C-alpha positions as CSV (number, residue, x, y, z in Angstrom):
1,M,31.6,-72.5,-62.3
2,N,28.5,-73.3,-63.7
3,K,27.4,-70.9,-65.5
4,Y,23.8,-71.8,-64.6
5,V,25.1,-71.0,-60.9
6,K,26.8,-68.1,-62.0
7,Y,23.6,-66.8,-63.8
8,A,22.0,-67.2,-61.0
9,I,24.1,-64.7,-58.7
10,I,23.9,-62.5,-61.3
11,G,20.0,-62.5,-61.5
12,V,19.6,-62.4,-57.3
13,A,22.3,-59.4,-57.3
14,V,19.9,-57.4,-59.7
15,V,16.4,-58.5,-57.4
16,G,18.4,-57.3,-54.6
17,I,19.8,-54.0,-56.1
18,L,16.0,-53.2,-57.8
19,M,14.5,-53.7,-54.2
20,A,16.8,-51.5,-52.4
21,T,16.2,-48.9,-55.1
22,V,11.9,-49.3,-55.4
23,Y,12.4,-49.1,-51.2
24,F,14.6,-45.5,-51.6
25,L,12.4,-44.2,-54.1
26,K,9.5,-44.4,-51.6
27,Q,10.8,-43.3,-48.6
28,N,11.7,-39.8,-50.6
29,S,7.9,-39.9,-52.0
30,T,6.9,-39.2,-48.0
31,P,6.1,-36.6,-47.3
32,V,7.7,-34.9,-44.7
33,E,5.9,-33.0,-41.4
34,L,7.4,-29.4,-41.8
35,Y,5.6,-28.1,-38.8
36,K,3.3,-28.8,-35.3
37,T,-0.1,-27.9,-35.2
38,E,-2.4,-27.7,-32.7
39,T,-6.6,-27.6,-32.2
40,A,-8.6,-25.1,-30.3
41,A,-10.3,-25.4,-26.6
42,R,-12.9,-25.0,-25.0
43,K,-11.7,-23.4,-21.1
44,D,-12.8,-21.0,-18.6
45,I,-11.2,-17.4,-19.1
46,V,-10.8,-15.1,-16.2
47,N,-9.1,-12.0,-16.9
48,R,-6.8,-10.7,-13.5
49,V,-4.8,-8.0,-12.3
50,I,-2.5,-8.9,-9.2
51,V,-1.4,-6.1,-7.9
52,T,1.0,-5.7,-4.8
53,G,1.5,-4.2,-1.8
54,K,0.8,-4.5,2.0
55,V,-1.7,-4.2,4.4
56,I,-2.1,-1.4,6.9
57,P,-4.5,-0.2,9.5
58,E,-7.2,2.2,8.3
59,D,-6.4,4.9,10.6
60,E,-3.1,5.6,12.5
61,I,-2.6,8.0,15.1
62,N,0.7,9.2,16.2
63,I,1.0,10.5,19.9
64,K,2.9,13.9,20.5
65,P,3.5,15.7,23.8
66,Q,2.7,19.6,23.9
67,I,5.4,19.9,25.7
68,S,9.5,19.4,25.1
69,G,11.7,17.4,27.7
70,I,12.9,14.6,28.3
71,I,11.3,10.8,28.8
72,D,11.2,9.7,32.4
73,K,9.5,6.8,32.1
74,I,7.3,4.7,29.6
75,I,4.2,3.1,31.1
76,L,3.2,0.6,28.3
77,E,4.5,-1.9,25.5
78,E,3.8,-2.0,21.8
79,G,1.0,-4.7,20.8
80,V,-0.9,-3.4,24.1
81,R,-4.4,-2.9,23.2
82,V,-5.6,0.8,25.4
83,N,-8.2,3.1,26.1
84,A,-8.9,6.7,25.6
85,G,-6.8,8.3,27.8
86,D,-4.9,5.1,29.1
87,L,-1.3,6.3,30.5
88,I,1.7,5.1,28.0
89,A,4.7,7.9,29.5
90,V,6.0,10.1,31.5
91,I,7.6,13.5,30.0
92,K,10.5,14.9,32.8
93,V,10.0,18.6,32.1
94,V,13.7,20.9,31.0
95,P,13.0,24.1,31.0
96,N,14.7,26.5,28.8
97,E,16.7,28.8,30.7
98,Q,15.9,32.3,28.7
99,S,12.5,31.0,28.9
100,L,12.8,30.6,32.8
101,N,14.6,33.7,33.4
102,Q,12.2,36.3,31.4
103,A,9.3,34.0,32.9
104,A,11.0,35.5,36.3
105,G,11.3,38.8,35.2
106,R,7.7,39.0,33.9
107,V,6.7,38.0,37.3
108,N,8.7,40.7,39.2
109,T,7.2,43.3,37.4
110,A,4.2,42.4,37.7
111,R,4.3,41.9,41.4
112,L,5.9,45.8,40.9
113,A,3.4,47.1,39.6
114,L,0.7,45.2,42.1
115,G,2.8,46.9,44.8
116,N,2.2,50.5,43.5
117,A,-1.5,50.1,42.4
118,K,-2.5,48.6,46.2
119,I,-0.8,51.9,47.8
120,E,-2.7,54.6,45.5
121,Y,-5.6,51.5,46.3
122,D,-5.0,52.3,49.9
123,R,-5.2,56.1,49.7
124,N,-7.9,56.9,47.6
125,K,-9.7,54.3,49.6
126,A,-9.4,56.1,52.4
127,L,-10.4,59.5,50.8
128,F,-13.5,58.0,48.9
129,D,-14.6,57.0,52.3
130,K,-14.1,60.4,53.9
131,G,-16.3,61.7,50.4
132,V,-13.4,63.7,49.3
133,I,-13.2,61.7,45.6
134,S,-16.2,60.4,43.4
135,S,-17.2,57.0,43.2
136,Q,-16.5,56.7,39.7
137,E,-12.7,58.0,40.3
138,F,-12.4,55.1,42.9
139,N,-14.0,52.4,40.4
140,N,-11.5,53.2,38.3
141,L,-8.4,52.4,40.6
142,K,-10.0,49.8,41.7
143,L,-10.2,48.2,38.6
144,T,-6.6,48.9,38.2
145,Y,-5.3,47.0,41.0
146,D,-7.6,43.9,40.5
147,Q,-5.5,44.1,36.9
148,A,-2.4,44.2,38.5
149,E,-3.3,41.0,41.0
150,Q,-4.5,39.4,38.0
151,E,-1.2,40.0,36.1
152,L,0.8,38.6,38.8
153,K,-1.3,35.5,39.1
154,N,-0.7,34.5,35.5
155,A,3.0,35.9,35.5
156,Q,3.2,33.2,37.9
157,A,1.3,30.7,36.2
158,D,3.2,30.4,33.2
159,Y,6.7,30.7,35.4
160,Q,5.6,27.4,36.8
161,I,4.1,25.6,33.5
162,I,7.9,26.8,32.1
163,Q,10.0,25.2,35.0
164,K,7.6,22.2,36.0
165,G,5.5,21.3,33.1
166,S,2.1,22.5,35.0
167,A,0.9,25.4,36.5
168,G,-0.8,23.1,39.1
169,G,2.5,23.9,41.2
170,S,3.0,19.8,41.8
171,A,6.1,19.2,42.9
172,S,6.9,16.3,40.6
173,A,8.5,18.2,37.5
174,N,6.4,15.0,35.3
175,T,3.5,15.6,32.7
176,N,1.4,12.5,31.5
177,I,1.4,11.1,27.6
178,R,-2.0,9.5,27.5
179,A,-3.5,7.8,24.7
180,T,-6.1,10.0,22.6
181,V,-8.1,7.2,20.8
182,A,-8.7,3.2,21.7
183,G,-6.7,1.1,19.5
184,T,-3.4,-1.1,19.9
185,I,-0.2,0.4,20.3
186,L,1.6,0.0,16.5
187,E,4.8,1.7,17.9
188,I,6.9,3.4,20.4
189,P,10.0,4.9,18.7
190,V,11.1,6.4,21.7
191,K,13.1,5.3,24.5
192,E,13.3,6.9,28.3
193,G,15.9,9.1,28.6
194,D,15.1,10.4,24.9
195,Q,14.5,14.2,24.2
196,V,11.6,15.0,23.0
197,I,10.0,18.2,20.9
198,Q,6.4,19.6,21.6
199,S,4.1,20.0,18.6
200,N,3.0,23.5,17.6
201,N,2.7,25.5,14.3
202,F,6.4,25.1,13.1
203,N,7.6,21.6,14.0
204,D,5.2,18.2,13.9
205,G,6.7,17.5,17.2
206,T,8.1,14.1,18.4
207,T,6.1,11.0,18.0
208,I,6.1,8.9,21.4
209,A,3.6,6.4,20.1
210,T,1.8,5.2,17.2
211,I,-2.1,3.9,17.9
212,A,-4.6,2.0,15.5
213,D,-7.5,0.0,15.3
214,M,-6.1,-3.3,13.8
215,S,-10.1,-4.7,13.5
216,K,-9.9,-1.8,10.7
217,M,-7.2,-2.9,7.7
218,I,-7.1,-2.0,4.0
219,F,-4.8,-3.2,1.7
220,E,-2.9,-0.5,-0.3
221,G,-1.0,-1.2,-3.4
222,E,0.1,0.4,-6.8
223,V,-1.0,-0.3,-9.8
224,D,0.4,0.4,-13.6
225,E,-0.9,2.4,-15.8
226,A,-1.7,0.3,-18.2
227,E,-4.6,-2.1,-16.3
228,V,-5.5,1.6,-14.1
229,G,-8.3,2.1,-16.7
230,K,-10.0,-0.8,-16.0
231,L,-10.7,-0.5,-12.9
232,K,-13.2,0.5,-10.5
233,V,-14.4,1.8,-7.2
234,G,-16.4,-1.5,-5.4
235,M,-14.7,-4.4,-7.4
236,P,-13.8,-7.2,-5.5
237,L,-10.5,-8.2,-4.4
238,E,-9.1,-11.4,-3.5
239,I,-6.2,-10.8,-1.1
240,S,-3.2,-13.3,-0.1
241,L,-0.6,-12.5,3.0
242,G,2.9,-13.6,2.4
243,A,2.5,-14.4,6.1
244,L,-0.8,-16.2,5.9
245,D,0.0,-18.5,3.0
246,Q,-3.2,-20.9,3.6
247,Q,-6.0,-18.1,4.3
248,K,-7.4,-15.9,1.3
249,F,-9.7,-12.2,2.6
250,E,-12.4,-10.3,1.1
251,A,-12.1,-6.9,0.3
252,K,-13.3,-4.1,-1.6
253,L,-11.5,-1.2,-3.9
254,K,-13.0,2.3,-2.5
255,F,-9.7,4.2,-4.1
256,I,-8.4,4.8,-7.3
257,A,-5.5,8.0,-6.9
258,P,-6.7,10.4,-9.8
259,K,-2.9,10.8,-9.9
260,G,0.3,8.8,-10.8
261,V,3.3,8.5,-9.7
262,E,6.8,8.0,-11.9
263,E,8.2,5.4,-10.2
264,E,11.4,3.9,-12.7
265,G,10.0,5.0,-15.6
266,A,6.3,3.6,-15.2
267,V,3.7,6.0,-14.1
268,Q,1.8,3.9,-11.2
269,F,-1.6,4.5,-9.9
270,K,-2.6,4.0,-5.7
271,I,-5.3,1.8,-4.8
272,E,-7.1,1.3,-1.5
273,G,-9.6,-1.4,-0.8
274,D,-11.0,-2.3,2.3
275,L,-10.3,-5.3,3.9
276,A,-13.0,-7.6,5.3
277,L,-12.2,-9.5,8.7
278,T,-14.4,-11.3,11.0
279,D,-13.9,-12.9,14.7
280,T,-12.3,-16.1,13.2
281,T,-9.8,-14.0,11.1
282,S,-6.7,-14.8,11.9
283,Y,-4.6,-12.0,13.4
284,V,-3.6,-9.4,10.1
285,R,-0.4,-7.6,11.4
286,A,0.1,-4.0,10.5
287,G,2.5,-4.1,7.4
288,Y,2.1,-7.6,5.8
289,S,2.7,-8.3,2.6
290,A,0.0,-8.9,0.4
291,N,-1.1,-9.7,-3.4
292,A,-4.5,-9.0,-4.0
293,S,-6.1,-10.2,-7.5
294,I,-8.7,-8.4,-8.9
295,V,-11.0,-10.1,-12.1
296,L,-11.1,-7.5,-14.9
297,D,-13.4,-9.8,-17.2
298,E,-14.4,-13.5,-17.2
299,K,-15.9,-16.1,-19.6
300,K,-17.3,-19.2,-19.2
301,D,-16.6,-22.7,-21.8
302,V,-15.6,-20.2,-24.6
303,L,-13.4,-21.4,-28.0
304,T,-10.1,-20.8,-27.2
305,I,-6.7,-20.8,-28.6
306,K,-2.9,-20.0,-26.9
307,E,-1.8,-16.8,-27.3
308,A,1.7,-17.9,-29.3
309,L,-0.1,-19.2,-31.8
310,L,-1.0,-15.6,-32.9
311,Q,0.3,-14.1,-35.7
312,F,-0.6,-10.6,-36.5
313,D,-0.3,-8.3,-40.5
314,K,1.9,-6.3,-40.7
315,D,0.2,-3.2,-42.2
316,T,-3.0,-4.2,-40.2
317,E,-1.5,-5.2,-36.7
318,K,-5.0,-7.1,-37.1
319,P,-4.6,-11.3,-35.7
320,Y,-4.4,-14.4,-37.7
321,V,-3.9,-17.9,-37.6
322,E,-2.7,-20.2,-40.4
323,V,-5.3,-23.7,-40.5
324,E,-4.1,-26.6,-42.0
325,V,-6.3,-27.4,-45.4
326,S,-4.0,-30.7,-46.4
327,E,-0.5,-31.7,-45.5
328,N,1.9,-29.3,-44.8
329,K,-0.7,-27.2,-47.0
330,F,-2.2,-24.2,-44.5
331,E,-4.7,-21.2,-45.0
332,R,-4.4,-17.3,-43.3
333,K,-7.9,-17.5,-41.3
334,D,-8.1,-13.5,-39.8
335,L,-9.8,-13.9,-36.1
336,E,-12.0,-11.5,-33.9
337,L,-10.4,-11.7,-30.8
338,G,-12.1,-11.4,-26.9
339,V,-10.9,-12.4,-23.3
340,S,-8.1,-13.4,-23.1
341,D,-5.5,-14.3,-19.7
342,G,-2.3,-13.8,-20.7
343,I,-1.8,-17.3,-22.2
344,D,-5.2,-18.1,-23.6
345,V,-7.3,-16.2,-25.4
346,E,-10.9,-16.5,-26.9
347,I,-11.8,-16.6,-30.0
348,V,-15.2,-14.6,-31.3
349,S,-15.0,-16.0,-35.2
350,G,-12.5,-16.9,-37.4
351,I,-11.6,-20.6,-36.8
352,E,-14.4,-23.7,-36.0
353,E,-13.3,-25.6,-32.8
354,D,-11.1,-28.7,-35.2
355,A,-9.0,-26.4,-37.2
356,K,-5.2,-27.3,-36.8
357,I,-3.5,-24.4,-36.0
358,K,0.2,-24.3,-37.4
359,V,2.6,-24.2,-34.9
360,W,4.7,-21.1,-35.6
361,N,8.8,-22.8,-35.1
362,K,9.7,-25.3,-37.7
363,L,10.2,-28.7,-37.2
364,E,14.3,-29.5,-37.5
365,K,14.8,-32.8,-39.6
366,K,16.3,-35.4,-37.4
367,T,20.0,-37.1,-38.6
368,E,20.8,-40.7,-37.4
369,E,24.3,-40.8,-35.8
């Protein structure tokens, strides 16, 4: 091989090595991006709380019997609109044997007392007519006779009530259950042949039917103790129903429970809101599951960042972010925060709109396979 050719090959190899070395040094001198950054943005922020609950009638009236017996006939069905006084069901009275026996004994005792009083009255009336006894003495005997006669009537009426359920002497052993208010029958929890108990001082009695005015509905839900302090009576609610997902209803908060109830370790407070229903409103059934959206605070066109960008001082617990001041160099900026919706938070002061804020998660270096 010519020595000139040999020298040329060596020269080309040296130049190639030098070029590779320069490229390698250049690549390693380029700074590697360690963190991503995000900038603040102007948005509308609405701080709202979502309350789960249900829609129920404002008032539900339970119709109960005033006498015990057996359901003989149910006249109306659930869902029917009724007026006060409409017949709902008929009860057949089954008298208690002991009570019936006592009432019969009272009738017999009263009849005996009346017979004795009548004998005394007839005997003394003849004496009074002859002027043998005074008017005062005769009047006392007449009063005793009248009282015995009234006692027999009372005893006979009680006997009929126990035996037939009516003091009118009706041949049928039935009593009528009627609606006490106008509304819609929500439920009839009994069937024909069921035994029912009368309402008294010691027993609520058996419910024959439940009636409610379906034009007056309320939202009922529970709020966590962390949110209840932010609520005020009169705040607007936006109600969405699971069964009517295309329609929203307006309501107004009317009640916040003064006492909470502990449920699974968390204290919940009951709230109620009046539902605004109109003639064009879809039919709302009692018991629909519902969500109420309550706006606690709202800001328009404010400087915001994602809450995930926030860091908190270990000692003071004050919020701050790290802002890029140069390539891969960041500076801490303390913040004053405003309204938050759980995703974005308002920045009152601390950074400018074009600030590049460090994202916490460090980037992983990509490796080629």
